[in-house]
C-alpha positions as CSV (number, residue, x, y, z in Angstrom):
1,M,19.9,-7.3,-9.5
2,K,18.0,-5.6,-7.1
3,S,14.7,-7.5,-6.3
4,F,11.0,-5.5,-6.1
5,S,10.8,-4.6,-2.8
6,D,14.3,-2.8,-3.6
7,I,13.3,-1.1,-5.6
8,I,9.4,0.3,-4.0
9,K,11.4,0.6,-1.2
10,T,13.8,2.7,-2.5
11,L,11.6,5.2,-4.0
12,G,9.1,5.1,-1.9
13,H,6.6,3.9,-2.8
14,K,3.7,2.5,-1.6
15,T,1.3,1.7,-4.0
16,V,1.8,0.6,-6.9
17,N,-0.7,1.0,-9.5
18,L,-0.3,-1.9,-12.6
19,I,2.7,-4.1,-13.2
20,K,2.8,-5.7,-16.4
21,M,5.0,-8.5,-16.5
22,D,6.8,-10.0,-20.4
23,I,9.3,-11.1,-18.8
24,E,9.9,-14.2,-21.4
25,G,9.0,-17.2,-18.6
26,A,10.9,-15.4,-15.4
27,E,7.5,-14.6,-14.5
28,Y,7.5,-17.3,-12.8
29,D,10.2,-16.4,-10.1
30,V,9.5,-13.3,-9.4
31,L,6.3,-13.9,-8.6
32,E,6.4,-14.1,-5.2
33,N,8.3,-12.0,-4.6
34,I,6.7,-9.2,-5.7
35,L,3.4,-10.5,-4.1
36,E,5.4,-10.7,-0.6
37,S,6.4,-6.7,-0.9
38,D,5.0,-4.4,1.8
39,A,3.4,-2.5,-1.9
40,C,-0.1,-2.1,-2.8
41,I,-0.4,-3.4,-6.4
42,N,-3.4,-2.7,-7.7
43,Q,-3.4,-4.8,-10.9
44,I,-1.3,-7.0,-12.2
45,V,-1.4,-7.9,-15.6
46,L,0.7,-11.4,-16.5
47,E,2.6,-12.2,-20.0
48,I,2.8,-16.0,-19.4
49,H,5.9,-18.1,-21.8
50,E,4.4,-21.6,-20.5
51,R,5.1,-23.2,-23.8
52,F,9.1,-22.7,-22.7
53,F,8.9,-25.4,-19.8
54,R,8.2,-28.9,-19.9
55,H,5.9,-29.1,-17.1
56,G,4.4,-25.4,-18.6
57,K,0.7,-25.5,-17.9
58,E,1.5,-26.8,-14.3
59,K,3.3,-23.8,-13.8
60,T,0.6,-21.2,-15.1
61,K,-2.1,-23.2,-12.7
62,E,0.2,-22.7,-10.0
63,A,0.9,-18.7,-10.3
64,I,-3.1,-18.9,-11.4
65,D,-3.8,-19.6,-7.8
66,L,-0.3,-17.9,-6.2
67,L,-2.0,-14.7,-7.3
68,R,-5.5,-16.4,-6.0
69,K,-4.1,-16.9,-2.5
70,Y,-2.5,-13.3,-2.5
71,G,-6.4,-11.9,-3.0
72,F,-6.6,-11.0,-6.8
73,L,-8.8,-12.2,-8.9
74,L,-8.6,-12.8,-13.1
75,Y,-10.5,-10.1,-14.8
76,E,-9.1,-10.4,-18.3
77,K,-7.3,-13.4,-20.5
78,S,-6.5,-12.5,-24.9
79,K,-7.6,-14.9,-27.5
80,N,-4.7,-17.5,-26.9
81,Y,-4.7,-17.3,-23.1
82,E,-1.3,-15.7,-23.3
83,E,-1.8,-12.9,-21.4
84,L,-4.3,-13.0,-18.1
85,S,-4.4,-9.5,-16.4
86,F,-5.4,-9.2,-12.8
87,V,-7.8,-7.6,-10.2
88,N,-6.6,-7.2,-6.6
89,Q,-10.1,-7.4,-4.9
90,N,-8.7,-4.7,-2.1
91,T,-8.9,-3.1,-5.4
92,V,-13.0,-3.6,-6.7
93,K,-14.0,-3.0,-2.8
94,N,-12.7,-0.1,-2.6
95,L,-13.8,0.6,-5.7
96,D,-17.0,0.4,-4.9
97,R,-16.9,2.0,-2.3
98,N,-16.4,5.1,-3.6
99,R,-19.5,4.9,-5.7
100,V,-21.8,5.3,-3.1
């Protein structure tokens, strides 16, 4: 299986506008690899599956903390809190600069 970093290098991508993850619990395992890639990621939509794990709420908190560490801000959540949308704070800053 290829990592996210391998895929973006193979395809020559430097920027990824949106990543949507609905991978039935594996999101907790792959998130850090994705965030450590060299790509500039503008948005991440994450479907969480904490109900699959004994300590699922803790895993979700760790994932949110990791996203914050990498500069992502939570901007939307679904009514059932299973879908979380994050935006890269650098993307927001660039949008603000372009409006002036």
